[in-house]
Every structure is written in C-alpha cells, then in structure tokens.
N, C-alpha and C positions, 0 to 999 in steps of 0.2 A: 391495718395490720395490728395496731395497738390493741384493738378490741379482742384479738385472738389470745393475747398473753394474759396470764393470771397476775394480778397485782397483789403482792404480799404486804407491802407497806405503802401508804400514801400520806404524804405531809403537805398541807396546804397552809400557807401564810403563817409559818411558825415564827414566833417572837420570843426571845428569852431576854429578860431584864433583871439586873441585879441592883440592889439598893432602892432608895426612894428619894423623892424630893430633889434637892440640888446634887445629891450623890448618885443619881441614877446613871447606870451604865447599860447600854443596849448591846448585848453580846451577839445577838442574832436578830436580824430584821427581815421579815417577809420571805423566809426560805420556803420553797415548795419543790417537791420531787416525788417520784414514784420508784419503788423497787419491785421488779418483776421476778417471778419464779424462775430460777435457773441463772439469774443475772448476778454478776459481781458488781458491787457498788462501791465507789471510792469518793471520799469527801476530801477535797484538796483546797488549801488556802494558806496564807501566810501565817506565821507565828502570831498568836493573839487575835486571830480573825473570828473565833467562836466555834471552831470545829468540835472541840470537846464539849462545849455547852450544848450544842445541837445534838450530839450523840447521846449525851446523858438524858436530855428531855425526851428524845424519841425512844430510847431504851426504856425509860420509865413507863411511858405510855404502852409500849408493846408488852412489857411484863405484866402490867395491871390488866390488860385485855386477855392475855393468854394464860393467866394463872388459874 
C-alpha cells in the first residue's frame, strides 16, 4: 500500500550537530521519516529534544529544492 501513496518529503538518517570539539551537542541523531501527500505530520518530543532543530533543517532543504 505504501507504493500507492505519493511521498512529498523523505528524510533519511538526519543528524543535526551544534558546536565542535569538546563543545559538540547532538540535537538530532539518525532521524528518518516520510511525509505523504494528504497526510498530516506531527513531530512530538520533550522540551529540548531537537524538534525545532529538525524542523529548521528539513525546512531549509525543502526551500532550496523547491525555489
């Protein structure tokens, strides 16, 4: 059934890291998901879990591809 639905966004193994060296902070580690046409997508997690970092990174990629 998955093959019948149109994938609008596909994210595979997303990692978002801030800082460098000893000050490195891994905000998102190995996130993968698909968003299908007509689907409502929700990203849920505790405060400070990297939801906003993930949204910013995916949004930036989408804007650069569809501009």
